[in-house]
Structures are given as structure tokens and as C-alpha cells.
C-alpha positions in Angstrom: 104.9 133.3 116.8 104.9 132.3 120.5 106.1 128.8 121.4 106.5 126.6 124.4 109.6 125.1 126.0 109.6 121.3 126.0 111.3 119.4 128.7 113.4 116.3 127.5 113.4 113.9 130.4 115.6 110.8 130.5 114.8 109.6 134.0 112.0 111.3 135.9 113.3 110.1 139.3 116.5 112.0 138.9 115.4 114.8 136.6 116.3 118.3 137.5 119.2 120.7 137.9 121.8 119.6 140.3 119.7 116.8 141.8 122.8 115.2 143.3 123.6 118.2 145.5 122.6 116.9 148.9 122.9 120.2 150.7 119.6 121.9 149.9 120.9 125.4 150.9 123.9 125.0 148.5 121.5 123.7 145.7 119.2 126.7 146.2 122.1 129.1 146.0 123.3 127.5 142.8 119.8 127.6 141.2 119.5 131.2 142.2 122.8 132.0 140.4 121.5 130.2 137.3 118.2 132.2 137.5 120.1 135.5 137.7 122.2 134.5 134.7 119.2 133.7 132.5 117.3 136.7 133.8 120.0 139.1 132.7 119.5 138.0 129.1 115.9 139.2 129.0 115.2 142.3 126.8 118.6 142.6 125.2 117.5 141.3 121.7 115.2 138.7 120.4 117.8 135.9 120.5 118.8 136.7 124.1 115.2 137.1 125.1 114.4 133.6 123.8 117.5 132.2 125.5 116.6 133.9 128.8 113.0 132.7 128.7 114.0 129.2 127.8 116.4 129.1 130.7 113.8 130.4 133.2 111.3 127.9 131.8 113.8 125.0 132.3 114.4 126.1 135.9 110.7 126.3 136.7 109.8 123.2 134.8 112.5 121.1 136.5 111.2 121.8 139.9 107.6 121.2 138.9 108.4 117.8 137.2 110.4 116.7 140.3 107.1 116.6 142.3 105.4 114.1 140.0 106.7 110.7 141.2 106.0 111.5 144.9 102.3 112.2 144.2 101.8 109.0 142.1 100.5 105.7 143.4 99.4 102.7 141.3 99.2 98.9 141.6 100.1 98.5 138.0 103.5 96.9 137.4 105.2 98.2 134.3 107.8 96.2 132.5 111.5 96.7 133.0 112.2 97.8 129.3 112.9 101.4 128.5 109.6 102.0 126.7 107.5 100.7 129.7 109.5 102.9 132.1 109.1 105.9 129.9 105.3 105.3 129.7 105.2 105.0 133.5 106.9 108.3 133.8 104.3 109.8 131.4 101.5 108.4 133.6 103.2 110.0 136.7 103.3 113.4 135.1 99.8 113.1 133.7 98.3 112.1 137.1 100.3 114.8 138.9 97.9 117.4 137.3 100.7 119.9 136.7 99.3 121.2 133.4 101.0 118.9 130.9 98.8 118.5 127.8 101.1 116.5 125.5 103.5 113.8 126.6 105.7 112.0 124.0 108.1 109.1 123.9 109.7 107.1 121.2 110.6 103.4 120.6 112.8 101.4 118.3 114.9 101.1 116.3 112.7 99.6 113.6 115.5 99.7 111.0 115.6 95.9 111.3 116.8 94.5 107.9 117.6 90.8 108.1 116.5 90.7 111.8 113.0 92.0 111.0 111.0 89.0 112.2 112.4 88.5 115.7 113.1 92.2 116.2 109.6 93.3 115.2 108.2 90.7 117.6 110.2 92.1 120.5 109.5 95.7 119.7 105.7 95.2 119.3 105.5 93.1 122.4 107.0 96.0 124.3 104.5 98.4 122.7 101.6 96.1 123.6 102.8 95.6 127.1 103.4 99.3 127.7 100.1 100.4 126.3 98.2 97.7 128.2 99.8 98.8 131.5 99.0 102.5 130.8 95.4 101.7 130.0 95.2 99.7 133.3 96.8 102.6 135.1 94.3 105.1 133.6 91.4 102.9 134.5 92.7 102.5 138.1 92.8 106.3 138.4 89.4 106.7 136.7 91.1 108.8 133.9 90.7 106.6 130.9 88.3 109.1 129.3 90.7 112.0 130.0 93.7 110.8 127.9 94.2 109.7 124.3 97.1 107.6 123.2 98.4 108.2 119.6 100.9 105.7 118.3 102.4 106.6 114.9 105.4 105.8 112.8 107.1 107.2 109.7 108.5 103.8 109.1 106.3 102.4 106.4 107.4 99.2 104.7 107.6 98.1 101.1 105.5 95.1 100.1 108.3 92.9 98.8 111.4 92.0 100.8 114.9 92.5 99.2 116.5 89.4 100.7 117.4 91.0 104.0 114.2 92.3 105.3 112.0 95.1 103.8 112.9 98.6 102.9 111.2 101.9 103.9 107.8 102.3 102.2 105.3 105.1 101.7 102.3 103.9 103.7 102.3 103.6 107.5 99.9 103.1 110.4 98.5 105.0 113.3 96.6 103.9 116.4 94.3 106.0 118.6 93.5 104.4 121.9 91.4 105.7 124.8 88.1 105.6 126.6 86.8 108.5 124.5 87.8 107.0 121.2 85.2 105.5 118.8 86.9 102.3 118.0 87.2 100.9 114.5 89.2 101.0 111.2 89.1 104.4 109.6 89.7 104.2 105.8 90.0 101.2 103.6 92.8 98.6 103.9 95.2 99.3 101.1 95.2 96.9 98.1 98.2 94.6 97.5 97.4 94.5 93.8 100.3 95.5 91.7 98.2 97.9 89.7 97.3 99.8 92.9 100.9 100.1 94.1 103.1 103.2 93.8 106.5 102.0 92.6 106.2 98.9 94.8 104.7 100.8 97.8 101.3 100.6 99.3 99.0 103.5 98.3 98.0 105.3 101.5 94.2 105.9 101.9 94.4 108.5 104.6 96.7 111.5 104.8 98.5 111.3 108.2 97.7 115.0 108.6 94.0 114.1 108.9 94.8 112.1 112.0 96.7 115.0 113.5 93.8 117.3 112.5 91.3 115.2 114.4 93.5 115.0 117.5 94.3 118.7 117.4 90.8 120.0 116.9 88.5 117.4 118.5 90.7 116.5 121.4 93.0 119.4 122.2 90.5 122.1 120.9 93.0 123.8 118.6 92.8 125.2 115.1 94.8 122.6 113.1 95.1 124.5 109.9 98.2 126.6 110.6 99.8 123.6 112.3 99.4 121.0 109.6 99.4 123.7 106.9 96.0 123.0 105.4 92.7 121.4 105.8 92.3 117.6 105.8 89.6 115.1 106.1 87.9 114.7 109.5 86.5 111.5 111.0 84.1 110.9 113.8 86.9 109.5 116.0 86.0 111.0 119.4 82.8 110.5 121.5 80.9 113.7 121.9 
């Protein structure tokens, strides 16, 4: 099935191919050589076709993404931590209107063990600060109804600690944030009663694929069934 090439950006300010080559004529000559190299792979066989297309997409995407910081202006001051700077880069790309539909970053590590209490406090303060700045940024640009933030984790926790923190558990959490989101708690809070546990884990009340289904269908306008491999419960999450 057709796919899409995804750019992995470490630092948006320096992202691109040969960004350190100061001589623009030399840089363009080098980029042209790369373009010819990837272009020659097209049509030879499916693997080489994919390789060639991926290379061409990377070349084109790098030049497009390089324009994002220059077109961005905001009075919001993001924090110095890595997550905040990544979220700022996401805002720059989003507000550059270059066609990006999904922007993704990650945060952690949450494998905290005996340092769970102080480490969780630090990590979640960074999440809160970054999301707060992004929402302020969106509101400043008048785009708070045009973006939805999905925060999710596979790092569920067990109910009881084991003397050095808590181990991986079955239930997790997801947050949806945005001007078009109908706020509230969807689903019942899981019971801590031992009879309701699954081998010491919380019993999840919502399948995480139902969250994806809502975002895919009601926000992105896609058919979620082939993506999540089935049909899952829908909620009235987004304003009509």
C-alpha cells in the first residue's frame, strides 16, 4: 500500500542536507548530485523504487522544512528543556502552512524505578510547561481550533510498588487537548479493588485504539478500520 516518508528532525534550525556548506553554489551542486543518484534508482525494481522515492522525498522535504523558522513569530517563551524546544519546532512547522498534518515528539525516560517521585515531578512539569506554551502559541496565532494535541504513553503502572518504584502495568492514560475538544473524562476511573484487578494491574476501561479511532476519523477524516485493524468505540470528543 502507498506510504509517506516521515522526516526525523533533531534541530529544526540546522535541519537539512549539507546545511554547513556556506557556498550556496557548491551546496546546490552537491544536492543536484544526490538528486541524480536517487533518481537513477527509480523504476529498477520495487526496492530500488522505494529507495529512490524516499531519497527524493528527503531532499524535497529538507528544503521545505528549512523555511519554517524564518516564517514564525511569537511572543511565547518556551522553556530550555528538550521537550519544550521540540514542541516549539512543531509549532513553527505547523504555522508555516507547508502541509504537515501530524507532528510527533517524545519525552522521557519514564523508567524511573527508585527515582520515581522526583523524576515524575520533573518530567510532568516539563510536559505541563510545554503544552501550556503551545496552547498560548496557538491562541496567539488564532489557531487553537485548528490543532489537537494527543498525549499518550504505553508506560502504564502497577498499583503496588516493589520497593524501588513501580513496575510496568497494563492500564495507561491519554489526554486530548485543543480548542475543538469537548473536555471531560471519557470512561470510568478504574477501580483499585483487588477483585477488579488483573494480576495486580488496573483494568482498563477504554481500548486505546478507540482514542486513535476518534482522532483518525473525526479529526483527520480518515477511515480508521484498516489502520487500527478493527472497529472500536466512538466518543463525542470533538465539537461539530
